[in-house]
C-alpha positions as CSV (number, residue, x, y, z in Angstrom):
1,X,59.3,94.0,125.6
2,X,61.9,96.1,124.1
3,X,65.6,95.1,124.0
4,X,68.6,97.0,122.8
5,X,71.1,94.8,121.0
6,X,74.4,95.5,119.1
7,X,72.3,95.1,115.9
8,X,69.9,97.9,116.8
9,X,66.6,97.8,118.5
10,X,64.7,94.6,118.5
11,X,61.1,94.2,119.7
12,X,60.2,90.6,120.5
13,X,57.6,88.7,122.4
14,X,57.8,85.2,123.8
15,X,54.7,83.0,124.2
16,X,54.7,80.3,126.8
17,X,52.5,77.5,125.8
18,X,51.0,75.2,128.5
19,X,49.1,72.0,127.9
20,X,46.8,72.5,130.9
21,X,43.8,74.7,130.6
22,X,42.6,76.7,133.6
23,X,39.5,78.8,133.9
24,X,40.2,82.4,135.0
25,X,38.0,83.2,137.9
26,X,39.2,86.7,138.8
27,X,38.4,90.1,137.5
28,X,40.0,91.2,134.3
29,X,40.5,94.7,135.8
30,X,42.9,93.5,138.5
31,X,46.6,93.8,138.1
32,X,48.3,90.6,137.0
33,X,51.9,89.8,137.8
34,X,53.8,88.8,134.7
35,X,57.3,87.5,134.5
36,X,60.1,89.7,133.1
37,X,62.8,87.8,131.1
38,X,66.1,89.3,130.0
39,X,67.4,89.0,126.4
40,X,69.7,86.1,127.1
41,X,67.0,84.0,128.7
42,X,64.6,84.7,125.8
43,X,67.4,84.1,123.2
44,X,68.1,80.7,124.9
45,X,64.5,79.8,125.2
46,X,63.8,80.5,121.5
47,X,67.1,78.9,120.3
48,X,68.4,82.3,119.3
49,X,65.1,83.3,117.7
50,X,65.2,80.4,115.3
51,X,62.8,80.6,112.3
52,X,61.1,77.3,113.3
53,X,60.1,78.9,116.6
54,X,58.4,81.9,115.0
55,X,54.7,81.9,115.5
56,X,53.8,85.0,113.7
57,X,53.9,88.8,113.8
58,X,51.8,91.1,115.9
59,X,51.5,94.8,116.5
60,X,54.6,94.8,118.7
61,X,56.8,92.7,116.4
62,X,57.6,89.0,115.9
63,X,56.2,86.4,118.3
64,X,58.2,83.3,119.1
65,X,57.5,80.0,120.9
66,X,59.8,79.8,123.9
67,X,60.5,77.0,126.4
68,X,61.7,78.3,129.8
69,X,62.1,75.3,132.0
70,X,62.9,77.1,135.2
71,X,60.0,79.6,134.9
72,X,57.4,77.4,136.6
73,X,59.9,76.4,139.3
74,X,60.7,80.0,140.2
75,X,57.1,81.2,140.0
76,X,55.9,78.5,142.4
77,X,58.4,79.5,145.2
């Protein structure tokens, strides 16, 4: 995800961590629908990219733990 901010370009990723494990039964070649979050939602979910939510760094930039409470509600409807 690439976002333009007033401080320049920022490349961030948000990881949603769930406690339930599910076995994937489909084909890895099929298209998967992934949610798209805007910068405000990601900023709120990571507490403004707080250092304590940073999980690490990857090839596309920093990875943060994010809690998006309405995500599962919207995806189920």
